[in-house]
C-alpha positions in Angstrom: 5.0 -11.8 -30.4 5.0 -14.3 -33.2 2.9 -14.5 -36.3 -0.4 -16.4 -36.5 -1.6 -18.7 -39.1 -5.2 -17.8 -41.2 -5.4 -13.6 -39.5 -3.4 -13.5 -36.7 -2.9 -10.7 -34.2 -0.5 -10.3 -31.6 -1.4 -7.9 -28.6 1.6 -7.1 -26.4 0.7 -6.1 -23.2 3.2 -3.3 -21.5 3.3 -3.3 -17.9 4.0 -0.2 -16.6 4.5 0.3 -12.9 2.6 3.4 -11.6 3.5 5.4 -9.1 1.2 7.7 -8.4 -0.2 7.6 -5.1 -3.4 5.9 -6.0 -5.1 4.0 -2.5 -6.2 0.9 -2.6 -10.2 0.1 -3.7 -13.2 -2.7 -3.0 -14.8 -0.9 -6.1 -14.0 0.4 -9.6 -15.0 4.4 -9.7 -17.8 2.7 -13.0 -17.4 0.0 -15.6 -15.0 0.0 -17.2 -14.5 0.3 -21.0 -12.0 0.8 -24.0 -10.6 4.0 -25.2 -12.3 3.2 -29.3 -14.4 0.8 -31.1 -12.3 0.2 -33.6 -8.2 -0.2 -35.1 -7.8 0.8 -38.5 -4.7 -0.1 -40.3 -3.3 -0.2 -44.1 -0.7 -2.2 -44.1 -0.1 -5.5 -41.5 2.6 -4.9 -38.8 1.7 -1.6 -37.9 0.1 -0.9 -34.4 -2.2 1.3 -32.3 -2.4 1.2 -28.5 -6.0 0.4 -26.5 -6.2 1.9 -23.3 -8.6 0.6 -20.5 -10.2 3.3 -19.1 -12.4 4.6 -15.4 -10.7 1.2 -13.7 -7.9 1.6 -10.4 -4.5 -0.3 -11.1 -5.8 -1.6 -7.9 -8.8 -3.0 -9.0 -7.4 -5.3 -11.1 -6.9 -9.3 -10.0 -6.1 -10.3 -14.1 -6.8 -9.9 -17.8 -6.4 -11.8 -20.7 -7.6 -11.5 -24.7 -9.0 -14.0 -26.4 -8.9 -13.3 -30.8 -10.9 -16.1 -32.7 -11.7 -17.1 -29.7 -8.0 -18.1 -29.0 -6.9 -16.8 -25.5 -3.5 -14.9 -27.3 -2.1 -13.7 -23.4 -2.7 -13.4 -19.9 -0.6 -11.4 -17.1 -1.6 -10.2 -13.4 -0.5 -6.3 -13.6 -0.5 -4.4 -11.2 -0.9 -1.6 -14.3 -2.9 -3.5 -17.1 -4.5 -0.9 -18.9 -2.5 -0.2 -22.3 -2.4 -2.4 -25.1 -0.7 -2.7 -27.6 -2.0 -4.3 -30.8 0.0 -5.4 -34.3 -1.7 -7.2 -36.7 0.1 -8.9 -39.3 -2.2 -10.4 -41.6 -5.4 -8.6 -43.9 -9.0 -9.0 -43.2 -10.7 -7.8 -39.8 -9.8 -9.4 -36.7 -12.6 -9.3 -33.6 -11.6 -9.5 -30.7 -12.5 -9.2 -27.0 -10.1 -8.4 -23.3 -11.7 -10.0 -20.5 -11.2 -8.6 -17.8 -11.3 -9.9 -14.1 -11.1 -7.6 -10.8 -10.5 -8.2 -7.4 -14.8 -7.0 -6.4 -15.9 -9.9 -8.2 -17.0 -8.6 -10.9 -15.9 -9.5 -14.5 -16.6 -8.1 -17.9 -15.6 -8.9 -21.7 -14.3 -5.4 -23.1 -14.6 -6.1 -26.7 -12.9 -4.8 -30.3 -12.1 -4.7 -33.7 -8.9 -4.6 -35.7 -9.0 -4.0 -40.3 -6.1 -4.6 -42.3 -5.5 -3.4 -45.6 -8.7 -2.7 -48.2 -11.1 -0.5 -46.5 -9.6 0.3 -43.9 -9.1 3.7 -43.8 -6.1 5.9 -42.2 -4.8 4.8 -39.4 -6.3 5.6 -35.7 -4.4 8.4 -35.0 -7.0 10.5 -31.6 -9.6 8.1 -30.0 -12.6 9.1 -29.2 -15.7 6.1 -29.5 -16.1 4.2 -26.1 -18.0 1.2 -25.6 -19.3 -0.3 -22.7 -18.4 -3.2 -21.5 -20.5 -6.1 -21.2 -19.8 -8.2 -18.3 -18.9 -12.2 -18.2 -21.9 -14.6 -17.3 -19.4 -16.9 -16.6 -16.0 -17.0 -16.9 -14.2 -19.9 -18.6 -11.3 -19.7 -16.1 -11.6 -19.9 -12.3 -9.6 -19.2 -9.8 -8.2 -21.5 -7.9 -8.9 -22.1 -4.2 -5.1 -21.2 -3.8 -5.5 -18.3 -5.7 -8.1 -16.9 -3.5 -7.8 -17.0 -0.5 -4.0 -15.5 -1.7 -5.9 -12.9 -2.8 -8.0 -12.2 -0.4 -5.1 -11.8 1.8 -3.4 -9.5 -0.7 -6.9 -7.5 -0.5 -7.0 -7.2 3.2 -3.3 -5.7 3.4 -3.8 -3.3 0.7 -6.9 -1.9 2.0 -3.8 -0.5 5.0 -2.3 1.2 2.1 -5.6 4.2 3.0 -3.6 4.2 7.0 -0.4 3.7 6.0 0.6 5.9 2.6 3.2 5.6 0.6 6.1 8.1 2.3 4.8 7.6 5.1 8.1 8.4 7.5 8.6 5.0 9.3 12.0 4.5 11.5 12.7 1.6 13.8 11.2 3.9 17.0 8.4 2.5 15.4 6.9 -0.5 17.3 4.4 -3.1 16.7 4.0 -7.0 19.5 4.2 -10.0 17.8 2.6 -11.8 21.2 3.7 -16.1 21.1 3.0 -16.5 16.8 6.2 -17.4 16.7 6.8 -19.6 19.4 4.1 -19.9 21.9 6.7 -18.9 24.4 8.2 -16.1 22.8 6.9 -12.0 22.5 8.6 -10.5 20.0 9.2 -6.9 20.1 9.4 -5.9 16.3 10.8 -2.5 15.2 10.9 -0.1 12.3 11.0 -2.3 8.6 9.7 -5.8 11.0 7.0 -3.6 12.3 5.2 -2.9 9.1 5.9 -6.3 7.7 4.1 -7.4 10.9 1.4 -5.4 10.9 1.0 -6.1 7.2 0.9 -9.9 7.9 -1.9 -9.3 10.8 -4.1 -7.7 9.0 -4.2 -9.7 6.2 -4.4 -13.8 8.1 -5.9 -12.6 11.6 -3.5 -11.4 15.0 -4.3 -14.7 16.4 -2.9 -16.8 12.9 1.3 -18.9 14.2 3.6 -18.1 12.3 6.6 -20.0 11.2 10.9 -19.3 9.9 11.8 -21.1 7.0 15.6 -20.7 6.3 16.5 -19.9 3.2 13.5 -20.3 1.2 13.8 -21.0 -2.3 11.8 -18.6 -4.7 9.3 -21.0 -5.9 8.0 -21.6 -2.3 6.7 -17.2 -1.4 3.4 -16.8 -1.4 1.6 -13.5 -1.2 1.3 -12.9 2.6 4.9 -13.7 3.4 7.6 -12.1 4.8 11.4 -11.9 4.1 14.3 -11.0 5.0 16.5 -9.6 2.4 20.0 -7.7 2.4 22.0 -9.7 4.1 20.2 -9.6 6.8 19.7 -5.9 7.9 15.7 -5.4 6.4 12.0 -7.0 6.2 9.7 -6.9 3.4 6.2 -8.5 2.9 5.1 -9.9 -0.5 1.8 -8.5 -2.3 1.7 -10.7 -5.4 4.2 -13.1 -6.5 5.0 -12.4 -10.7 6.5 -14.4 -12.8 9.6 -13.4 -12.3 9.5 -11.0 -9.3 7.7 -10.3 -6.0 5.6 -7.5 -5.7 6.1 -5.2 -1.9 5.2 -3.4 0.6 8.3 -2.1 3.4 8.8 0.2 6.3 11.7 1.9 7.3 12.5 2.2 3.1 14.6 5.6 2.8 13.3 5.7 6.7 9.6 5.8 4.7 6.6 3.7 4.4 7.2 2.0 0.4 4.0 -0.1 -1.3 5.1 -1.6 -4.8 8.7 -2.4 -5.6 9.8 -4.9 -7.2 11.9 -7.9 -5.5 13.8 -9.8 -8.1 13.5 -13.8 -7.6 16.5 -14.4 -7.8 17.5 -12.5 -4.4 19.1 -14.4 -1.9 16.5 -14.4 0.9 18.2 -15.1 4.6 14.6 -16.7 5.8 10.8 -16.0 5.7 8.2 -15.7 8.1 5.2 -17.4 6.8 1.5 -17.9 8.2 0.8 -20.4 5.1 0.1 -24.2 6.9 2.8 -26.9 4.9 1.6 -28.2 1.7 
């Protein structure tokens, strides 16, 4: 958080890891809204929280917050629905949150913050709602690489309905990769490897070849890569690449399927199977 000249607002994006069993959705429940029209504070330094409503976590691709036409913060969150606003200068400031969904829809969620004389009492309960305004043309567009990664991730997440959190999954579960890693090899995968291969096929297609990379650098890991970890005893698949960790899905994790665990980028990786072309 840093103080800005001439009326500055610091936006803290609180990313909460959601463990509730929420299935992946291809559409939001409706137009996203904010929980308040405006936030009032009598003195600089106070803080209030705005909630993004009417949206499922899995619908959100990324968000960023703009105040006085300047980007303040950006995030690729897993649960981006709580935003704490703190003002350090008196006066009224307009701002909005740009919300980008996986289904291609984009929104501006507008708010104002008033600090000092005439601001009244700090907001204690949030009841007014703001209707989301569709963004006609986003100022930033995902690169081609990010767009393809988003499609791979979306296809993998669709399997959450078929394999929900906690589904029993042990080494008794089998899956075959027919000449995927090598033209002459048929891989009979079991347990955690089997589940990772199932998701990989969903994301890339069953005929897309894969290759093995030993001891890959964290910077080379991409969405859909299958990672071998824990001293070559466990396989996971990457759902999202964050700043300091990977969001993963895995089978045979405590004998069941698990979605959303965070794997630090500092974790040693024995090797990876990737279906992305070199370069």
